[in-house]
C-alpha positions in Angstrom: -134.5 240.1 176.2 -131.0 241.8 175.9 -127.3 241.1 175.9 -125.1 242.5 178.8 -128.2 242.9 181.1 -130.1 240.9 183.8 -133.6 239.6 182.2 -135.6 238.8 185.0 -138.8 236.6 184.2 -141.8 235.7 186.7 -143.6 232.5 185.9 -146.4 232.4 188.1 -148.1 229.1 187.7 -149.6 226.3 190.0 -147.6 223.8 188.0 -144.6 222.0 189.5 -141.5 222.3 186.7 -138.6 220.2 186.2 -137.1 221.4 183.2 -136.0 224.4 181.5 -134.7 224.7 177.9 -132.8 227.3 176.6 -132.2 228.3 172.9 -129.1 229.5 172.8 -127.8 231.4 169.4 -124.6 231.5 168.4 -123.5 235.1 169.6 -121.3 234.7 172.4 -122.6 232.3 175.0 -124.6 232.5 178.1 -122.5 233.5 180.7 -124.7 232.8 184.0 -128.2 231.4 184.6 -129.8 231.8 188.0 -132.8 229.8 188.9 -134.9 230.6 191.9 -137.6 228.3 193.6 -138.2 225.7 196.2 -137.7 221.9 195.8 -140.2 219.3 197.1 -139.1 216.6 199.4 -138.9 214.1 196.6 -136.6 216.6 194.4 -134.1 217.6 197.5 -134.1 213.8 198.1 -133.2 212.8 194.3 -129.7 214.5 194.1 -128.6 212.7 197.4 -129.7 209.5 196.0 -127.9 209.9 192.9 -124.8 211.0 194.8 -124.8 207.7 196.5 -125.4 205.6 193.8 -122.8 207.0 191.7 -120.3 206.5 194.8 -121.0 203.1 195.4 -122.8 203.6 198.9 -126.4 203.3 197.9 -128.1 200.6 200.0 
């Protein structure tokens, strides 16, 4: 991977991924991170449920 460049990585796997680990070296930081993919129905509902609990509106 190079600095000051778009570094694209393709993951072709049948597995569902839930986390991403980034090992950043102390050379100036990470400016942008874009992840592309699709959420499952359960994954799409999870942020909404967390937001409702934080707002105190969960049933």
